[in-house]
TIVEX-991172 format. One line per field, with one value per residue: x, z negated, y negated of N, C-alpha, C in turn; residue number from 1. Coordinates in steps of 0.001 Angstrom, whole numbers, plus 500000, padded with zeros to 6 digits. Layout:
BEGIN
nu: c(X_...) .
nw: c(Z_...) .
nv: c(Y_...) .
cau: c(X_...) .
caw: c(Z_...) .
cav: c(Y_...) .
cu: c(X_...) .
cw: c(Z_...) .
cv: c(Y_...) .
num: c(NUM_...) .
***
This chain:
BEGIN
nu: c(156803_156852_158038_160812_161553_161431_163621_165784_165760_166357_168890_170362_170183_171646_174301_174854_174897_177068_179217_179626_180697_183327_186652_186445_187397_190125_190506_189702_191582_193864_193305_193367_195909_197984_197347_197682_200367_201360_200676_202374_204852_204692_204619_206983_208729_208076_209191_211916_212224_211899_213976_216196_216018_216236_219165_220192_219928_221593_223967_224506_224444_226812_228698_228740_229705_232142_233095_233006_235095_236997_237684_237445_234341_233076_234116_233513_230565_230127_231219_229422_227084_224960_226668_225150_223962_223902_225672_225408_226636_227910_228416_229969_229229_230364_229468_229827_230117_229493_228847_227231_225951_224865_223403_223100_221411_220858_217713_217028_215105_212771_211236_212261_211084_210178_210940_212428_214140_216256_217313_217416_219292_219963_222322_223435_226223_228138_231131_234386_236515) .
nw: c(708871_707074_708800_709129_706516_706385_707936_706826_704235_705096_706209_704020_702526_704270_703964_701131_701320_703122_701559_699519_700948_701748_702211_702449_704456_704134_701727_702310_704060_702507_700916_702722_703688_702189_703034_705909_706008_704811_706704_708903_707821_707638_710346_711358_709916_710924_713444_712633_711544_713919_715477_714097_714057_716738_716892_715401_716890_719099_717738_717074_719565_720697_718836_719048_721580_721461_719781_721190_722768_721183_719289_716955_715341_713412_713432_716111_715846_714215_715741_717745_717052_715963_714214_711848_710938_708841_708800_707278_707495_709705_710375_712127_713656_714894_717021_718643_722002_721915_720301_717317_716171_713724_712816_710070_709247_707220_706464_706450_704221_704217_702185_698825_696947_698555_699961_702409_703037_704814_708473_710541_713139_715602_718094_720730_722270_725108_724255_725623_727523) .
nv: c(664755_666915_668748_667986_668380_671131_672189_671129_672286_674851_674755_674157_676492_678323_677245_677757_680727_681199_680452_682708_684648_684000_684613_687417_689034_688836_689862_692846_693352_693403_695496_697552_697461_698991_701725_701523_700981_703408_705172_704469_704787_707470_708034_707260_708900_711397_711037_710883_713427_715104_714152_714777_717571_718111_717260_719082_721400_720520_720564_723120_724348_723188_724085_726725_727000_726168_728089_730294_730030_730611_728481_725992_725824_724228_721643_721180_721180_719053_716660_716647_715341_712454_709726_709164_711630_714118_716985_719871_722422_724774_727718_730393_733482_736624_739143_742095_741112_738656_735375_733684_730757_729025_725975_723754_721010_718075_716537_713211_711232_708569_707503_707567_709663_711770_714906_716673_718787_720860_721155_723937_725270_727798_729100_730926_732397_733935_735633_734274_736093) .
cau: c(157796_157115_158743_162210_162014_161831_165018_166802_165958_167018_170239_171153_170342_172706_175484_175019_175190_178352_180468_180053_181364_184552_187811_186055_188278_191496_190491_189556_192785_194797_192813_193704_197244_198642_197086_198369_201912_201758_200479_203443_206026_204614_204823_208505_209436_207882_210176_213248_212279_212016_215278_217256_215867_217095_220572_220553_220276_222726_225318_224623_225043_228306_229519_228702_230381_233600_233348_233133_236417_237915_237981_236661_232948_232666_234535_232502_229228_230233_231497_228260_225843_225202_227270_224485_223231_224512_225727_225805_227328_227952_229093_229966_229288_230493_228777_230052_230571_228790_228869_226110_226383_223583_223782_222251_221354_219916_216704_216712_213775_212420_210738_213177_210395_209821_212161_211924_214923_217274_216813_218357_218952_220948_222666_224190_227003_229023_232713_235196_237699) .
caw: c(707672_706591_709673_708664_705186_706278_708437_705694_703294_705979_706363_702756_702182_704840_703473_700141_701575_703576_700460_698899_701703_701989_701791_702386_705323_703595_700568_702902_704878_701504_700494_703713_704058_701704_703893_707077_705591_704552_708132_709581_707333_708053_711839_711472_709125_711838_714465_712100_711677_715201_716156_713300_714531_718106_716681_714795_718170_719973_717032_717386_720877_720789_717892_719889_723062_721045_719183_722374_723323_720109_718816_715651_715524_712394_714070_717367_715392_713661_716814_718891_716585_715827_712858_710608_710819_707929_709001_705950_707671_710919_710481_713319_713253_715962_717197_720003_723162_721753_718993_717177_715333_712893_712206_709095_709047_706231_706950_705524_703817_704151_700807_697637_696104_699538_700459_703632_703112_706074_709656_710827_714620_715904_719398_721072_723538_725203_724156_726722_727285) .
cav: c(664742_668237_669414_667663_668941_672571_672254_670440_673349_676177_674431_674265_677862_678921_676869_678595_682079_681460_680377_683756_685586_683414_685319_688737_689567_688660_691015_693999_693627_693655_696828_698610_697473_700292_702846_701233_701092_704877_705916_703907_705367_708819_708420_707054_709970_712437_710925_711294_715006_715674_713895_715548_718972_718172_717123_720282_722341_720002_720905_724709_724835_722709_724906_728116_726907_726088_729274_731326_729750_730908_727207_725609_725710_723358_720391_720784_720769_717621_715781_716536_714778_711043_709692_709228_712815_714901_718409_720600_723627_725316_728805_731054_734908_737214_740473_742470_740169_737202_734579_732994_729509_728310_724748_723332_719526_717542_715727_712175_710856_707072_707500_708517_711009_712762_715782_717553_719946_720936_721801_725172_725912_728774_729061_732301_732108_734994_735415_734254_736960) .
cu: c(158063_157995_160385_162547_162196_163245_166119_166901_166606_168575_170987_171263_171328_174097_175777_175454_176469_179436_180511_180883_182866_185749_187510_187103_189559_191583_190473_190892_193775_194550_193374_195204_198292_198528_197746_199884_202290_201691_201702_204672_205933_205018_206230_209186_209155_208945_211679_213389_212490_213491_216299_217162_216547_218622_220964_220977_221337_223958_225524_225011_226558_229273_229692_229584_231904_233884_233637_234555_237349_238504_237325_235186_232417_232925_233633_230924_229212_230444_230285_226998_226164_225882_226612_223797_224259_224593_226401_226957_227089_228656_228877_229898_229413_229915_228961_230605_229973_228979_227793_226444_224918_224149_222689_222529_220430_219004_216441_215428_213693_212220_211525_212397_210043_211090_211669_212976_215858_216490_217701_217939_220026_220993_223588_224904_228010_230511_233241_236425_238683) .
cw: c(706981_707594_709505_707474_705326_706944_707571_704669_703945_705950_705021_702201_703019_704357_702123_700346_702297_702615_699770_699693_702197_701482_701730_703203_704969_702566_701289_703598_703741_700871_701306_704030_703402_702725_705183_706916_705533_705969_708995_709200_707694_709558_712024_710987_710033_712792_713920_712072_712836_715862_715381_713769_715996_717876_716201_715972_718987_719205_717079_718546_721253_720079_718572_721020_722591_720435_720120_722934_722165_719538_717475_715760_714684_713010_715345_717000_715059_714656_717821_718282_716318_714301_711708_710196_709938_708228_707798_706246_709168_711194_711632_712754_714593_715969_718544_721003_722921_720214_718738_716090_715046_712408_711315_709005_708178_706778_705918_705386_703641_702692_700013_697333_697103_699906_701547_703893_704260_707120_710102_712326_714950_717448_719522_722169_723842_724923_725535_726647_728307) .
cv: c(666006_669182_669280_668137_670518_672832_671689_671733_674747_675889_674456_675722_678578_678597_677788_680093_682312_681438_681726_684746_685124_684365_686866_689564_689783_689975_692483_694429_693840_694992_697981_698553_698570_701387_702619_701406_702693_705530_705773_704681_706902_709305_708374_708391_711252_712356_711355_712676_715453_715502_714532_717155_719114_718064_718522_721476_721934_720557_722384_725041_724301_723758_726409_728067_726949_727497_730434_731171_729930_729606_726929_725205_724537_721946_720035_720494_719253_716344_715723_715936_713282_710934_709517_710462_713517_716503_719049_721842_724153_726707_729568_732530_735717_738625_740952_741485_738849_736612_733695_731859_729216_726987_724247_721691_719031_716487_714372_711767_709321_706706_708367_709863_712126_713513_716604_718818_719852_721583_722851_725527_726742_728659_730152_731965_733365_734839_735248_735024_736478) .
num: c(1_2_3_4_5_6_7_8_9_10_11_12_13_14_15_16_17_18_19_20_21_22_23_24_25_26_27_28_29_30_31_32_33_34_35_36_37_38_39_40_41_42_43_44_45_46_47_48_49_50_51_52_53_54_55_56_57_58_59_60_61_62_63_64_65_66_67_68_69_70_71_72_73_74_75_76_77_78_79_80_81_82_83_84_85_86_87_88_89_90_91_92_93_94_95_96_97_98_99_100_101_102_103_104_105_106_107_108_109_110_111_112_113_114_115_116_117_118_119_120_121_122_123_124_125_126_127_128_129) .
***
């Protein structure tokens, strides 16, 4: 009889201990969720920054190629990039036998309070005579 009583007491103690831990994983997950979202936003934002920098280089090369043929560099810059990329300017400057174009592209932000400024890329091409 004493053997059965010990087992019964152990079982009741275990049930009481498990009740206190109920929902702990959900609360930990909710506490960690903002950090996960922030890391995900930062990763996507870094991808956007890299893509915009690549697009600025493409715009600068297209503008320099167009300016070397004595055509409009501004329109060539805008035509060379994706439609959602905001090209702020693409001025050409000639010096000797070559022309340099610097493209300035605005870096969009996922979070309104974050600002990353603009990406600047330059390209130089020889003038076509």
